N, C-alpha and C positions, 0 to 999 in steps of 0.2 A: 114407432119407428118414424123417421125424420122425412120430411118431404125432400124431394130431389133438390131443389134449390137451396134448403138449408144445408143439405150434405155438402154441395159444392163450396159454399161459404165456409164451412168448417174444415173441409179439406183444404182449401187455399189458405185458411188460417194456420193449419198444421204445418203446410208447407213453408210458409214464412217463418215459423218458429224453428223448423228444421235448419233452414238456411242461416237464420241468426245464431244457431248453435254451432256453425262451422261445419255441418254435415252435408256431404254431397248426397243428398238422400231424396229419392222420389219413391212415391207409393203406387204399386200397381196390383191389380188382383190375380194374376196369373204370370206365366213365364213367358219369355220371348219365343219366336219361332224356332224349331228345333235346330240344333247345330250338329256338324260332324266332328269326328275325332275325339270322342269321349275317352276317359281313361279306360283302359283295357281293350280298345279298340284301334282300328287303324287311325293314325293320327298324321294328316298332312301338316307341314310346316308353313306357316304364313306369317311373316314376321309383323305384318300390319293388323292381324286379326286380334280381336279381344279374347280373353279366356274368362269364362262365367263359373263362377264357385257359388254352389247354394249350400248355406250353413244350416243345420237343423238342430233341435233339442233333442232330449233324451228319448231313446227307444228301448223299451223293455218287452222282449218277445217271450217272456215267461207267463206264469200264473195262467189264467183263463185264455189268454191269448195264445199261450204255448199249446194248450190242448186243441185249439182250433187248428193251428198249424200241424199237429200231428195227425188230424184228419185229412191232410193232403191239401187245404186250400191256402197255398202259398202265395197267392195274390191278396188275400183278404186284407191285410193291414194297409195296402197301397192302392186299394180300388179306387179312390177318389184323388190320388195325388200322384200317380205313376206317370201320367202324360206330363205334368209340369216338371217332376223331376227329371224327365227324359230331355227336357230342353236345354239341361245345363252341362257343361263339359266335365265337372267334378262336382260330386255331392256328398258332403261330411256330415256325420252325426255322432253323438254320443251314444255308443252301444252299452247300455245300462244293464245288460243280463249277460252271463255267460251262454254259451252255446254247448250243450253236454247232453250225453245220454244218461239219464238218472232212471231207467227202468220205466219210462213214461211218467214220471213226476216232473212237473215244471215249477214247482215250489215245495220248499220243506213243510211236512205236515205239522211241524210244530210252530212254525213262524212263517207268515207270508210275506216277510221282510226278506227273506233268503229264498231265491228264484233263480231259474235259467231257462233259457230258450232251448228247445229240443234241436237237434242236429239238422234238421230240415230246415231250421231257421236261417241257416247260412244261404240256402237256394232261394229264400224268401227275401232276404236283404238283396241279393244280386237281381231278382225279378223285379223289386221296387225300384231299382235304380240307384241304390247306395254304392259308391265307389271306394270310400275311405272311412273308417270309423276310429274314434278314440275307445280304446278297452281298458284305459287307466281311470278306475271310479272305486267309490267304496264297496261296490259289489263285485269286484274283479276276482275275488277269492271265497265266493259265497259257497262253492262245493269244492273248495281246496285247490291246491297248485295242479292236480291231475285235470280238473275241469278246465282250467284256465290253459292248460296246453292243449286241451281237445279243441277250445274255442279257437285258439291261434290256427291249428291245423285245419279246422272247417273253414275259417275265413281265407286261408291261403289255397284250398281246394276250389273254393267259390271264386277265386280271383278278387277278392276284396282286400284293399290295402288297410293296415291297421297299425297304430302307434301306440305307446305307452306301456306295453307289457311284453315280456320275453319267456320263452321256454328254456332260455340258456344264454349262451354267448351270442351276440355281443352284449346283451343287456337290455334293460327296458328304456334306457335313455336315448336310443338311437332313433332317429327320425325315420318316417315313412317317406321314401323318395318316390316321384312319379314324375313322368315327362308326358305332357298332354298339349297338343297343338303347338309344339315346340317351346312350351314354358317348362321350366324345371321348377318342381314344388317340392319342399321339405315340410311334413306335417310332424309336430312334436305334440304329445299328450303327457299329462302327469296329474296326479291327485294329491291333496293334502290330508286326506283321511282314508281310512279303512275300517270296515265292519269288524268288530270282534277281533281285532288283531292283537297278539300278545307279543309285546316287544316290537322290534323294528324288522322283524324276518321277512315281512310282506315286502319289503324294498328290494328284495332279490329278484322279485317277479314283476312288480309293479313300480313305474316311474313316480318318485315322490316330487313334490313340488319345492325342490331344492334350488334356489337361484345359483348357488355355488357351482352346481354342475350343469343346469340348465342353460344359463346365460352364455357361458363359454361355447356351449354346442350351437346355440342360435348364432352367435357370432361367426363361428365355422361355417355354418349351414348358408349364412348370408353371403359369404364369399363365392359360393358355388351354385346357389339357386336362385332363380328369378322372383320366387314367391315363397315366403315363409309363414307358416300358420301355427299357432301355438294354442292348444285346448288345455284349460285349467278346470280340474273338478274340485270345487270347494266353495266356501262361503256358507251361508246359513240357510236351511231349509225354510222356505216360504216366507223369509225376511221381505219386507217391501223394498228394500234397496240394496244395492251391492255392499259388501263389508269393506271396511277400509284396507284390509289385508290383501284381498282379492284385487281391488284397484291398484294397489302398490306393486303387486306381483305383474299385473297385466302392463302397467305403465313401464316396469323395469324391461319386461319382455320387449316392448315396443322399442326402447331405447337400445336394447341390444341388437335390434334389427328385424323384428317380427312386423310384417304387414298387416295381420290379422291376429287378434287374441279373442277367443270363444270361451265363454264361461258356462259350466253346467253345475248341476247339483241343487240350486234353490228350488227347482219346479216351477217358477214363476218368471214371467218375463221381466226384464229391465230395459232402461234406455241404452243409447249407443254413445260412445265417446270417440271423438275424433282427437287424434294426438299426432300432430305433424301431418305426413300422408298416410298414416296407419288408422286403423279403426279397432275399437275394442267394443266387444258386446259381452258384458260381465254375465249376462245369463239370458240363454235362449228358452228356457222354460221346457216345457215338454213337447214331444211330438207324437209318437206312437206310445201313449202311456194312459192308463186309466186310474185317475185320482179325483173322483167327483165330489169331494168334500169342500173345494174352494173354487171361487169363480176363476181366479187366475191359474189354477193348475189345469184348467181347461181351455184356456185361451192362450195363445202365444203367438209368434211370428217366425218365419224363417228369414234369413239374412242373405240376400243375393249380392253378391260383390263382383263388380267387373274390373278386371286388370287389363290395362293396355301398355303397349311400348312407345316410348318417345326418345327424344335424344338423351334424356337423363336416365334412361333405363325403364325397368317394368314397375308399375306401381298400381295402386287403387285409384281408379278414375270415377266410379259410381257405385253407391250403396243404395240398396232398396229394401224395403221392408215389406214382408208379405203376410198379412194377418192369417191365424189359423184358428180354426175350432179343433181341439185336441181330443183324442178318444183312442180306442182300439183301431178305429178307421178315421184318420184326421182328415180335414178338408179344408181348403183354402177359402177364405171368406172375400167375396167380391163387393159387396156394399152393404149398406144397413148400419143400424145402431151398433152391433156387435163390432163389426169391421172398424167404425169410427172410434168406439171405445179403446180398441186395442192400439190404434195409430195414436191416440191423444196419450195414452199411457206411455208409449215408446218416446214420443216427442218431449213429454214433460219431464222425463227422466234423462234426457240426452244433453250432453255437454260438450265443450271443446275447451279444455283448459290450455293455458300456454304451455309450450314445449319448454321445460326447464333444462 
């Protein structure tokens, strides 16, 4: 463990590195004071007030955690983070598991890479403070289209917005639309891969990372939304850095009008890229997920983004990195060597390329 003086020096060095990379990035151990007008609640319009978005990594409510939820303890995954999540207007995450009734099973008996959260997990997400999720990922069809339809229905019943999948018309490419504190938000989600898919039939249900469809939709949303967020599920699992194709996709989404692009699937955290006034986080790693076989599958960060209005419109004004210890019950890191290691990884991987 580093002495407090050494910690302060390292944190100052990391802050300078972040500024040099062009990031409006500060580091803090927890959230701001709670605010009113969250998604799903009464929302007073204040044109001068900021909107605070907290973006999280992968959430898997299946496997052994699913069995815990079946026992009725819906607060279990959020025990150490719920108060912090409640401080944000909108909390986004990648929902890596279906939510469906499989007769008490929360994973396939023949493969633990096929899993689902139980129906009660929708209430758990709501209780934890999750307001919008991506359902577009390689596990979207683990238990087939019927389980996906059940997932969508359960999220709808719990009042949790979702993007990236569809049970029918108008299709999976349509964004989730929210109005919070007077800000109009559009969330897109898509994936570049699907487990055990035969042919391209899965694209009927799950949004593909096809820029020929996505980018026109982002441009259209840009004209009517104050904030546009794009989630991309792809890249290479456990790779030390973002793949070139994911970075190209994210930059194209920004150029089409996205304010924030969030990446999922590698299960390990990467740095942050600033592009113009927009922010790219190619991988937020895990959040509620048990993968104890690597150091970086058990550490990550939440991305806190503050939006404000000015004479040029709404845009990103501040980006903050909140280090995390990941498990079935994640918790935010406040200080210490583990905290500093996460910050150093994020800053070392952060860039600010010129806007071409």
